[in-house]
C-alpha positions as CSV (number, residue, x, y, z in Angstrom):
1,M,14.3,-8.6,6.5
2,K,14.0,-5.4,4.5
3,V,13.8,-1.9,5.9
4,F,12.5,0.9,3.6
5,N,12.2,4.6,4.6
6,E,10.4,7.4,2.9
7,S,9.2,10.8,3.9
8,F,6.8,13.2,2.3
9,K,5.6,16.7,2.9
10,F,2.2,18.4,2.6
11,S,0.6,21.7,3.7
12,T,-2.2,22.1,6.1
13,K,-4.7,25.0,6.2
14,G,-4.5,25.6,10.0
15,E,-6.6,24.5,12.9
16,I,-8.2,21.8,12.7
17,D,-7.3,20.7,9.2
18,L,-7.8,16.9,8.5
19,V,-5.7,15.4,5.7
20,D,-6.3,11.8,4.5
21,L,-2.9,10.1,4.1
22,T,-4.2,6.6,3.3
23,G,-3.4,6.7,-0.4
24,K,0.1,8.1,0.0
25,V,1.0,5.6,2.6
26,Q,-0.4,2.7,0.5
27,D,1.8,4.0,-2.4
28,I,4.9,4.0,-0.3
29,V,4.2,0.5,0.9
30,A,3.7,-0.7,-2.7
31,N,7.0,1.0,-3.8
32,S,8.9,-0.6,-0.8
33,G,8.6,-4.1,-2.2
34,V,7.7,-5.4,1.2
35,K,4.9,-8.0,0.9
36,N,4.4,-8.9,4.6
37,G,5.4,-6.8,7.5
38,L,4.7,-3.5,9.2
39,A,4.4,0.2,8.2
40,H,5.2,2.6,10.9
41,V,3.9,6.1,10.1
42,F,5.2,9.0,12.2
43,A,4.4,12.8,12.3
44,P,7.5,14.5,13.9
45,H,5.6,17.5,15.1
46,A,4.5,18.8,18.5
47,T,1.1,19.8,17.2
48,G,0.2,17.1,14.7
49,I,-1.5,13.8,15.3
50,L,-2.4,10.7,13.3
51,I,-5.8,8.9,13.7
52,L,-7.5,5.9,12.2
53,T,-11.1,6.7,11.5
54,E,-13.7,6.9,8.7
55,Y,-12.9,10.0,6.6
56,E,-16.4,11.3,6.2
57,P,-17.4,15.0,6.3
58,S,-19.9,14.9,9.1
59,L,-17.6,12.7,11.2
60,M,-14.7,15.1,10.6
61,A,-17.0,18.0,11.8
62,D,-17.9,16.0,14.9
63,L,-14.2,15.4,15.5
64,K,-13.5,19.1,15.4
65,D,-16.4,19.8,17.8
66,T,-15.2,17.1,20.2
67,L,-11.6,18.4,20.3
68,E,-13.0,21.9,21.0
69,R,-15.2,20.6,23.8
70,L,-12.5,18.5,25.4
71,I,-9.7,21.0,25.1
72,P,-11.1,24.4,24.3
73,K,-9.2,27.0,22.4
74,R,-10.5,29.9,24.4
75,T,-9.7,29.4,28.0
76,S,-6.9,30.4,30.4
77,Y,-3.5,28.6,29.7
78,R,0.0,29.5,30.8
79,H,1.7,28.7,27.5
80,P,1.2,31.6,25.0
81,S,-1.0,31.5,21.9
82,N,-1.4,27.8,21.2
83,A,-1.3,25.8,24.4
84,H,-4.6,24.0,23.4
85,S,-2.8,22.8,20.2
86,H,-0.1,21.2,22.2
87,L,-2.5,19.7,24.8
88,R,-4.6,18.2,22.0
89,S,-1.5,16.5,20.7
90,V,-0.6,15.1,24.1
91,F,-3.8,13.1,24.2
92,L,-3.6,11.7,20.7
93,C,-0.7,9.8,19.1
94,P,1.7,11.2,16.5
95,D,2.3,7.7,15.1
96,R,0.5,4.5,13.9
97,T,1.8,1.1,13.1
98,L,-0.1,-0.8,10.4
99,P,0.1,-4.4,9.2
100,I,1.1,-5.1,5.6
101,I,-0.2,-8.3,4.0
102,D,0.4,-9.2,0.4
103,G,1.9,-5.8,-0.3
104,H,-1.0,-3.7,1.1
105,V,-1.6,-1.8,4.3
106,V,-4.5,-3.6,6.1
107,L,-7.2,-1.2,7.3
108,G,-10.8,-1.8,8.3
109,T,-13.6,-1.3,5.8
110,W,-14.2,2.3,6.8
111,Q,-10.7,3.1,8.2
112,S,-8.5,5.8,6.8
113,L,-5.2,7.2,8.2
114,V,-5.8,10.9,8.8
115,F,-3.4,13.7,9.9
116,V,-5.0,16.2,12.3
117,E,-3.4,19.6,12.4
118,T,-3.9,21.0,15.9
119,D,-1.9,24.2,15.5
120,V,-3.5,27.5,14.9
121,Y,-1.6,28.4,11.7
122,P,-1.1,26.7,8.3
123,R,2.0,24.5,8.4
124,Q,4.3,22.5,6.1
125,R,4.2,19.0,7.6
126,T,6.4,16.0,7.1
127,I,5.4,12.3,7.5
128,V,8.0,9.6,8.0
129,V,7.1,6.1,6.9
130,Q,9.2,3.1,7.8
131,V,8.3,-0.2,6.1
132,I,9.8,-3.3,7.7
133,G,9.3,-6.9,6.5
134,E,10.0,-9.4,3.7
């Protein structure tokens, strides 16, 4: 069994920026040489999450609205300045594990792997991808 690790960095524009990572993760899997296995994708951040969804503008706007309704920015929190950012991250995962078949990450027809920036400021983010298989 082979294990391949690669990280990459990107910048976000602040709250709630949505970044499609699908192509970059596909490229890493292709470069790994693994034909069948798993790709584990991890965002090592307290205020960043990974989702699988259709990357479509109106749906991304709906996602932003839903996060604001569920965990509003402007309410009383004990943690200073960005408690809502941390709370949003608590309810959504910072990682995803995806199957690899014939050298490609398997996703549904409309699925994309999307990073959601929940913090209030633009950030430099890192994604760690670990590819395991044969």
